[in-house]
C-alpha positions as CSV (number, residue, x, y, z in Angstrom):
1,M,1.8,-22.7,-17.3
2,A,1.5,-23.8,-13.6
3,L,3.0,-22.0,-10.4
4,G,6.4,-23.7,-9.8
5,H,7.4,-23.4,-13.3
6,H,10.8,-21.3,-13.8
7,E,10.1,-19.8,-17.0
8,P,6.5,-17.8,-17.1
9,P,4.3,-17.8,-20.2
10,T,5.0,-15.3,-22.8
11,L,3.6,-11.8,-23.2
12,G,2.8,-9.0,-25.4
13,V,1.5,-5.6,-25.5
14,E,0.2,-3.5,-27.9
15,E,0.1,0.5,-27.6
16,E,-1.8,3.0,-29.3
17,Y,-0.4,6.5,-29.8
18,F,-1.7,9.9,-31.1
19,L,-0.1,11.9,-33.8
20,V,0.3,15.6,-32.7
21,D,1.5,18.5,-35.1
22,T,4.9,19.7,-33.1
23,A,4.1,23.5,-34.1
24,T,0.5,23.4,-33.1
25,R,0.5,20.9,-30.7
26,L,-3.1,19.4,-32.6
27,V,-3.6,16.1,-33.1
28,S,-2.6,15.5,-36.7
29,P,-4.9,13.6,-38.9
30,S,-1.1,11.7,-40.9
31,S,-1.6,8.0,-39.8
32,T,-0.8,6.8,-43.3
33,R,1.9,9.1,-43.9
34,V,4.0,8.1,-40.6
35,L,2.9,4.2,-41.3
36,R,5.2,4.2,-44.8
37,R,8.4,5.5,-42.5
38,A,7.4,3.5,-39.6
39,R,7.2,-0.2,-41.6
40,A,10.5,0.6,-42.7
41,L,11.6,0.2,-39.1
42,L,9.2,-1.9,-37.7
43,G,7.8,-3.9,-40.3
44,P,4.6,-5.7,-39.5
45,Q,5.2,-4.8,-35.7
46,V,3.4,-1.1,-36.6
47,S,-0.1,-0.8,-38.0
48,G,-2.6,1.7,-38.6
49,E,-5.5,2.4,-36.3
50,F,-9.4,3.2,-36.5
51,T,-8.6,7.0,-36.9
52,E,-5.7,8.9,-38.9
53,Y,-4.9,10.6,-36.0
54,Q,-3.6,7.1,-34.7
55,I,-1.1,4.6,-34.9
56,E,-0.1,1.6,-32.9
57,A,2.8,-1.1,-32.5
58,K,3.1,-3.9,-31.1
59,T,5.8,-6.1,-29.5
60,R,7.0,-9.7,-30.3
61,P,6.1,-12.5,-27.5
62,C,8.4,-11.8,-24.9
63,T,9.6,-14.0,-21.8
64,W,11.4,-11.9,-19.3
65,R,10.6,-8.2,-18.1
66,G,14.0,-7.1,-19.5
67,E,12.9,-8.2,-23.0
68,L,9.3,-6.2,-22.8
69,V,10.3,-3.0,-21.7
70,T,13.4,-3.0,-24.5
71,Q,11.0,-3.3,-26.8
72,I,8.7,-0.7,-25.9
73,S,11.1,1.6,-25.8
74,R,12.1,0.4,-28.9
75,M,9.1,1.2,-30.7
76,R,8.2,3.6,-29.4
77,A,11.5,5.7,-30.4
78,A,10.9,4.3,-33.7
79,V,7.3,5.7,-34.3
80,A,9.0,8.9,-33.2
81,H,11.8,8.7,-35.5
82,A,8.6,8.0,-38.7
83,A,6.9,11.0,-36.9
84,R,9.6,14.0,-36.6
85,A,10.4,13.4,-40.5
86,E,6.6,14.2,-41.0
87,G,7.0,17.5,-38.4
88,L,5.1,15.6,-35.7
89,G,5.4,14.0,-32.4
90,V,4.0,11.1,-30.6
91,V,1.3,11.3,-27.7
92,A,0.6,8.3,-25.0
93,S,-2.9,9.0,-24.0
94,G,-5.9,7.3,-23.6
95,T,-8.0,10.6,-25.5
96,P,-6.6,13.3,-28.0
97,L,-6.1,16.9,-26.3
98,L,-6.2,19.5,-29.1
99,G,-7.9,19.7,-32.3
100,A,-9.7,16.7,-32.8
101,Q,-12.3,17.3,-35.5
102,L,-15.6,15.1,-35.3
103,P,-16.5,12.7,-37.0
104,A,-13.1,12.0,-36.5
105,P,-11.2,10.8,-40.4
106,R,-11.3,7.5,-40.5
107,R,-8.4,5.1,-41.8
108,A,-9.1,3.5,-45.5
109,D,-10.2,0.2,-44.5
110,P,-13.2,-1.9,-45.0
111,R,-13.2,-3.1,-41.6
112,Y,-13.6,0.3,-40.5
113,D,-16.5,0.8,-42.9
114,E,-18.4,-1.9,-41.6
115,E,-18.3,-0.4,-38.2
116,A,-19.2,3.0,-39.1
117,H,-22.3,1.6,-41.1
118,A,-23.2,-0.6,-38.1
119,F,-22.8,1.7,-35.1
120,R,-23.2,5.2,-36.9
121,S,-22.8,8.1,-34.5
122,T,-22.0,6.3,-31.4
123,I,-18.3,5.8,-33.2
124,D,-17.9,9.8,-34.1
125,D,-15.9,10.3,-31.4
126,Y,-14.1,6.7,-31.0
127,V,-11.2,8.4,-31.0
128,I,-8.8,6.3,-27.9
129,C,-5.4,4.8,-27.3
130,S,-5.6,2.0,-25.5
131,L,-2.8,-0.9,-23.5
132,H,-3.7,-4.4,-25.1
133,T,-1.8,-7.1,-23.2
134,H,-1.4,-10.6,-24.6
135,V,-0.6,-13.4,-22.1
136,Q,-0.1,-17.0,-23.5
137,L,-2.2,-20.2,-22.7
138,P,-2.4,-23.3,-24.2
139,D,-5.8,-23.0,-25.6
140,R,-9.1,-20.3,-26.4
141,D,-11.2,-22.6,-24.0
142,E,-8.6,-22.4,-20.7
143,A,-8.7,-18.1,-22.3
144,V,-12.2,-18.0,-21.5
145,L,-12.4,-19.8,-18.1
146,V,-9.2,-17.9,-17.1
147,G,-11.3,-14.2,-17.7
148,N,-13.9,-15.4,-15.1
149,H,-10.9,-15.0,-12.1
150,L,-9.7,-11.6,-14.0
151,R,-13.3,-9.6,-14.5
152,P,-13.6,-8.9,-10.8
153,W,-10.2,-7.2,-11.1
154,L,-10.8,-4.9,-14.2
155,P,-11.7,-1.8,-12.5
156,L,-8.4,-1.5,-10.8
157,L,-6.6,-2.0,-13.9
158,V,-8.7,1.2,-15.1
159,S,-7.5,3.2,-11.9
160,L,-4.0,2.2,-11.8
161,S,-3.8,3.2,-15.9
162,A,-5.9,6.2,-16.0
163,N,-4.3,8.7,-18.9
164,S,-7.3,10.5,-20.0
165,P,-8.8,13.5,-18.2
166,Y,-9.3,15.7,-21.1
167,W,-11.6,15.6,-24.0
168,A,-12.7,18.2,-26.6
169,E,-10.2,20.6,-24.9
170,K,-11.7,20.7,-21.8
171,D,-11.4,18.8,-18.5
172,T,-14.4,16.0,-18.3
173,G,-13.7,15.6,-14.5
174,Y,-12.8,12.2,-15.1
175,A,-9.7,10.3,-15.0
176,S,-10.0,7.7,-17.7
177,W,-12.7,9.4,-20.2
178,R,-10.8,6.8,-22.9
179,T,-13.1,4.5,-20.2
180,V,-16.3,6.2,-21.2
181,I,-16.5,6.6,-25.1
182,K,-15.6,2.5,-24.9
183,S,-18.4,1.4,-22.2
184,R,-21.4,2.5,-25.0
185,G,-20.8,-0.2,-27.5
186,P,-22.9,-3.2,-27.7
187,A,-19.5,-5.7,-27.1
188,D,-17.6,-3.6,-25.1
189,G,-16.7,-3.2,-21.4
190,P,-16.1,-5.8,-19.1
191,P,-17.5,-9.5,-20.9
192,P,-20.2,-11.5,-19.4
193,Y,-19.2,-14.7,-17.0
194,F,-19.0,-17.9,-18.7
195,P,-19.9,-21.3,-16.6
196,S,-18.0,-22.6,-19.8
197,P,-16.7,-22.2,-23.0
198,R,-19.6,-23.5,-25.0
199,D,-21.6,-20.5,-23.0
200,F,-18.9,-18.1,-24.5
201,D,-19.6,-20.0,-28.3
202,T,-23.4,-19.7,-27.9
203,T,-23.5,-16.0,-26.6
204,L,-21.1,-15.2,-29.8
205,S,-23.2,-16.9,-32.1
206,T,-26.3,-14.8,-30.8
207,L,-24.0,-11.5,-31.2
208,S,-23.3,-12.4,-34.5
209,T,-27.1,-13.4,-35.3
210,I,-28.2,-10.0,-33.8
211,G,-25.5,-8.2,-36.2
212,V,-23.2,-7.3,-33.1
213,L,-20.6,-9.3,-34.7
214,N,-18.8,-9.7,-38.3
215,T,-15.8,-11.0,-37.4
216,P,-14.1,-11.9,-34.3
217,R,-12.0,-8.6,-34.2
218,D,-15.3,-6.8,-33.2
219,L,-15.8,-8.2,-30.1
220,L,-14.5,-5.9,-28.1
221,W,-14.7,-6.8,-24.5
222,D,-11.9,-6.3,-22.4
223,I,-11.2,-10.0,-21.8
224,R,-11.2,-11.9,-25.1
225,P,-9.5,-14.7,-26.5
226,G,-6.6,-13.9,-28.6
227,I,-7.9,-13.8,-32.6
228,Q,-4.9,-15.4,-34.0
229,L,-2.6,-16.7,-31.3
230,P,-3.4,-19.0,-28.0
231,T,-3.4,-15.8,-25.7
232,V,-5.6,-14.1,-23.3
233,E,-6.1,-10.5,-24.1
234,I,-6.8,-7.8,-21.6
235,R,-7.7,-4.8,-23.1
236,V,-9.2,-2.3,-20.6
237,M,-6.4,0.6,-19.8
238,D,-5.4,3.1,-21.3
239,V,-2.2,3.7,-22.7
240,P,0.2,4.9,-20.1
241,V,2.7,7.6,-20.7
242,T,5.9,5.5,-20.7
243,A,7.5,2.3,-21.3
244,T,8.2,1.7,-17.6
245,E,4.4,2.1,-17.1
246,S,3.2,-0.4,-19.9
247,T,5.9,-2.9,-18.8
248,A,4.9,-2.8,-15.2
249,L,1.1,-3.2,-16.0
250,A,1.6,-5.9,-18.4
251,C,3.6,-7.9,-15.9
252,L,1.3,-7.1,-13.2
253,V,-1.5,-8.6,-15.9
254,R,0.6,-11.6,-16.8
255,A,0.9,-12.5,-12.8
256,L,-3.1,-12.3,-12.6
257,V,-3.4,-14.8,-15.7
258,I,-1.1,-17.3,-14.1
259,Q,-2.8,-17.3,-10.9
260,S,-6.3,-17.4,-12.1
261,A,-5.4,-20.3,-14.5
262,A,-3.7,-22.3,-11.7
263,M,-7.1,-21.8,-10.0
264,V,-9.1,-22.7,-13.2
265,R,-6.7,-26.3,-13.4
266,R,-7.9,-26.8,-9.7
267,G,-11.7,-26.6,-10.6
268,D,-11.9,-23.2,-9.7
269,P,-15.1,-21.6,-11.8
270,G,-14.2,-17.9,-10.7
271,P,-16.6,-15.4,-9.1
272,P,-19.6,-14.7,-11.3
273,V,-19.6,-11.1,-10.3
274,P,-23.0,-9.4,-11.8
275,Q,-22.5,-7.7,-14.3
276,Q,-24.1,-4.4,-13.3
277,T,-21.6,-4.3,-10.4
278,L,-18.5,-4.6,-12.7
279,R,-20.1,-1.2,-14.6
280,A,-20.6,0.6,-12.0
281,A,-17.2,-0.5,-10.3
282,Y,-15.7,0.8,-13.8
283,W,-17.5,4.4,-13.5
284,R,-16.3,5.2,-10.3
285,A,-12.6,3.9,-11.6
286,A,-13.1,6.2,-14.9
287,R,-13.9,9.3,-12.7
288,D,-11.3,8.7,-9.6
289,G,-8.5,7.1,-10.8
290,Y,-5.8,6.1,-8.8
291,A,-6.4,9.1,-6.3
292,G,-9.8,7.7,-5.4
293,R,-11.5,5.1,-3.7
294,S,-12.5,2.1,-5.5
295,W,-14.5,-1.5,-5.3
296,D,-12.8,-4.0,-3.7
297,P,-13.5,-7.9,-5.6
298,L,-13.0,-9.4,-2.2
299,T,-15.1,-7.8,0.1
300,G,-17.6,-5.7,-1.9
301,Q,-16.8,-2.2,0.0
302,L,-15.6,1.2,-1.3
303,L,-11.8,0.9,0.1
304,A,-9.0,3.6,-1.1
305,T,-7.3,2.4,-4.3
306,P,-4.0,2.0,-3.2
307,A,-5.6,0.0,-0.3
308,V,-7.2,-2.5,-3.0
309,A,-4.1,-2.5,-4.8
310,R,-2.0,-4.4,-2.3
311,K,-4.9,-6.8,-2.0
312,L,-4.0,-7.6,-5.1
313,L,-0.4,-7.6,-4.7
314,H,-1.3,-10.3,-1.8
315,H,-3.0,-12.6,-4.7
316,I,-0.7,-12.2,-7.1
317,G,2.7,-11.4,-5.1
318,P,4.5,-14.6,-5.3
319,V,3.5,-14.8,-9.0
320,L,5.4,-11.8,-9.4
321,E,8.3,-12.6,-6.8
322,E,9.4,-16.0,-8.5
323,H,9.7,-14.3,-12.0
324,R,11.5,-11.0,-10.6
325,E,9.0,-8.6,-11.7
326,L,7.7,-7.9,-7.7
327,T,10.3,-4.9,-7.0
328,A,9.4,-3.4,-10.4
329,V,5.7,-3.5,-9.6
330,L,6.0,-2.2,-6.6
331,A,8.2,0.7,-7.7
332,F,5.3,1.6,-10.0
333,L,2.6,1.5,-7.3
334,H,5.0,4.0,-5.4
335,D,5.4,6.3,-7.9
336,L,1.3,6.3,-8.2
337,E,1.4,6.7,-4.9
338,T,3.7,9.9,-5.2
339,A,3.5,11.1,-8.6
340,G,-0.3,10.4,-9.2
341,D,-1.6,8.4,-12.0
342,G,-1.1,9.4,-15.9
343,S,-4.3,12.0,-15.7
344,S,-2.8,13.7,-12.3
345,R,0.8,14.1,-13.8
346,Q,-1.8,15.8,-17.5
347,R,-3.5,18.1,-14.7
348,A,-0.3,19.0,-13.3
349,A,1.3,19.7,-16.7
350,F,-1.9,22.0,-17.2
351,A,-1.9,23.8,-14.0
352,S,1.9,25.0,-14.7
353,R,0.7,27.4,-17.4
354,D,-3.0,27.0,-17.3
355,S,-2.3,25.6,-21.2
356,L,-3.2,21.8,-22.7
357,V,-0.3,23.4,-25.0
358,D,2.1,22.0,-22.2
359,V,0.4,18.8,-21.7
360,V,1.1,17.9,-24.8
361,D,4.8,18.8,-24.5
362,Y,4.7,17.3,-21.4
363,L,3.6,14.0,-23.1
364,V,5.7,14.3,-26.5
365,G,8.8,14.5,-24.2
366,D,7.7,11.3,-21.9
367,T,6.1,9.3,-24.3
368,H,9.6,7.7,-25.7
369,G,11.6,9.3,-23.2
């Protein structure tokens, strides 16, 4: 949808959560049990994930920010209600904090069995929770070209959403350890630059020949065309602690997609940022989060992350303002500067009593408000 249209393209989000025992605070392999209860409340909007520690919930397509925050809040409340009936809590964090066993207990699913056979021990610790945002576009070809414009901003999205400092019951020193875990696969991380949709098809054919892809769902790049819907899907972010944060990030991503689509329709192919540059910028963003310094895709310099965020706002601010979302996104960025990103807040909860139990309790409380 071009700039100037009053009604924006629809968007929706998928969020993944961990289940924890409310007595021990250990992550609990209970997805199958909780899923049965949650489906009574959410139907097809809830599903299992790669491990039994996780559960995933999905919004319906939304047009306006108010719809989206309401849907996210309701689905979090429904999953939490189903979990409580099993003596469990729900945690929105990119990685588990206490009790994860490796290899992680995998859900019984032929697709996951195929992935485990293909990737073997590299996915033993693939126990991560993400925020996926889908934005409506007319067709797959436009989604591929829009991805060229989104690629340079992916490291900043890592910084804005960083919410996974702990792994194996210790502080990793990173703000987003989930990003580190997710970057290992042959079809993970930032996608390549595609001069045309035909190049995208050729790359997928090559990956299939090599054995990386069995189905389109095996393509885990952080931007990909929607599998079943005419959307572009952005998969780079840790799941945020709160519904408000998820909503603000989704609105920010949609504005970036709208601006990028307008540029594609003007014939702009997007900047061909080298893959190695993006991977290095990912590493910096994953290590330092919002409190650190980030690669500026406009100048190539290393700047304070809030300064790079302000440059993005300058780029997409008119779109956000047109759809009455600028105030909410500015409030989200203000909160990041005053309270810190999710990783900083997890560490602050730990510092209160030097205990990861306190971090789990903080996350359970704020995940469903």
